[in-house]
LOLUM-601344 format. One record per residue (C-alpha): residue in three letters; z, y, x. Coordinates in steps of 0.02 Angstrom, whole numbers, plus 50000, padded with zeros to 5 digits. Layout:
! residues N
aa/Z/Y/X
ala/Z/Y/X
...
***
This chain:
! residues 159
aa/Z/Y/X
unk/47783/50742/53031
unk/47933/50850/52995
unk/48109/50796/53038
unk/48233/50781/52889
unk/48376/50905/52883
unk/48514/50776/52898
unk/48457/50718/53071
unk/48524/50832/53209
unk/48407/50908/53339
unk/48471/50805/53483
unk/48442/50636/53399
unk/48498/50530/53257
unk/48650/50445/53334
unk/48721/50592/53427
unk/48808/50698/53296
unk/48904/50840/53372
unk/49090/50808/53386
unk/49139/50976/53314
unk/49070/50924/53143
unk/49197/50783/53123
unk/49348/50819/53012
unk/49513/50727/53009
unk/49521/50598/52869
unk/49656/50640/52743
unk/49758/50486/52698
unk/49838/50494/52526
unk/50023/50460/52501
unk/50060/50274/52484
unk/50077/50209/52308
unk/50258/50178/52258
unk/50286/50003/52195
unk/50451/50046/52113
unk/50482/50054/51926
unk/50520/50239/51914
unk/50426/50292/51757
unk/50492/50285/51579
unk/50356/50160/51529
unk/50432/50026/51640
unk/50604/50060/51569
unk/50533/50037/51394
unk/50445/49875/51443
unk/50603/49803/51522
unk/50707/49856/51371
unk/50589/49769/51251
unk/50585/49613/51360
unk/50775/49611/51369
unk/50792/49629/51180
unk/50665/49491/51148
unk/50753/49375/51272
unk/50923/49413/51196
unk/50861/49378/51020
unk/50783/49215/51080
unk/50944/49159/51162
unk/51045/49204/51007
unk/50927/49103/50898
unk/50941/48953/51015
unk/51131/48963/51013
unk/51132/48978/50823
unk/51017/48828/50805
unk/51121/48727/50927
unk/51280/48764/50828
unk/51194/48729/50662
unk/51140/48556/50725
unk/51313/48505/50785
unk/51333/48390/50632
unk/51176/48296/50687
unk/51245/48264/50861
unk/51412/48208/50788
unk/51327/48089/50667
unk/51217/48015/50804
unk/51371/47989/50914
unk/51457/47896/50771
unk/51301/47793/50741
unk/51296/47743/50924
unk/51479/47691/50915
unk/51456/47573/50767
unk/51308/47482/50842
unk/51144/47421/50766
unk/51217/47281/50658
unk/51329/47383/50541
unk/51221/47442/50397
unk/51371/47477/50284
unk/51447/47599/50410
unk/51276/47676/50441
unk/51259/47709/50254
unk/51427/47800/50254
unk/51374/47905/50403
unk/51209/47941/50316
unk/51296/48002/50158
unk/51419/48109/50255
unk/51279/48187/50356
unk/51177/48225/50201
unk/51328/48306/50118
unk/51353/48417/50271
unk/51169/48463/50275
unk/51133/48490/50090
unk/51302/48515/50007
unk/51415/48405/49901
unk/51343/48460/49732
unk/51168/48406/49776
unk/51206/48242/49867
unk/51370/48164/49811
unk/51311/48098/49643
unk/51150/48019/49707
unk/51139/47830/49719
unk/51011/47690/49718
unk/50832/47746/49688
unk/50875/47931/49668
unk/50966/47927/49835
unk/50816/47844/49919
unk/50696/47972/49843
unk/50806/48114/49903
unk/50810/48043/50080
unk/50622/48015/50081
unk/50583/48192/50019
unk/50699/48272/50147
unk/50621/48174/50292
unk/50433/48144/50304
unk/50450/48000/50428
unk/50576/47900/50327
unk/50542/47768/50195
unk/50705/47710/50116
unk/50706/47587/49970
unk/50827/47609/49826
unk/50842/47421/49805
unk/50911/47406/49981
unk/51053/47526/49939
unk/51090/47431/49778
unk/51091/47265/49870
unk/51203/47331/50005
unk/51322/47413/49880
unk/51343/47268/49759
unk/51316/47115/49867
unk/51376/47177/50035
unk/51290/47174/50202
unk/51330/46992/50243
unk/51186/46939/50130
unk/51062/47049/50221
unk/50961/46986/50367
unk/51007/47050/50540
unk/50832/47123/50561
unk/50846/47219/50397
unk/51014/47291/50451
unk/50945/47344/50620
unk/50795/47424/50537
unk/50908/47516/50415
unk/51017/47584/50556
unk/50859/47638/50647
unk/50797/47726/50488
unk/50965/47813/50471
unk/50950/47875/50650
unk/50774/47937/50615
unk/50833/48029/50459
unk/50977/48112/50551
unk/50862/48170/50691
unk/50719/48234/50585
unk/50774/48282/50409
unk/50732/48455/50344
unk/50895/48546/50308
***
C-alpha cells in the first residue's frame, strides 16, 4: 500500500521543524467610533431624542391648565359641587375656547362634556337642579360623585 503525500517519510507525527511558519496575527479591531457611519447614527439619535424631549416639554406646558384645575378641585374638597361646576366651566373654556363653551348650559353642556370625554356621563338635569335649586337640596353622595366626575373629565378630556 502506498503512503499518501501529506505524511512525511519519517512518520506521521514528526513533521520537520523547518516547515513551520510564524502565524501572522492581524491588527486588533478598534472598538472606537471613528467612521462617518457612527457619526451619522449618533446625530440621528440625538435629533430624535431632542425632538422627543421638546414634544414632552410642549405637552407638559399645554397641560398646565389641567394641573391647576386639579389643584383647585383638591382645595375645595369633595362636598362642594357648585365650586366644582365653576372649575369645570373655567377648565373647559381654557381647553376649547370661550366661543364654543361659554353659552352652553343644561343638556347641551352635559352633551358637550360627554362628547369631549369618553369616560364621563354627565346629566343635564343635574346641572339644572344645581343651578336653580342650589346644592343644598342635593344628596351628599350625588355631590361627591359629581366632583369625582369633574376630576375625571379634567384628567381625560380630549382637547
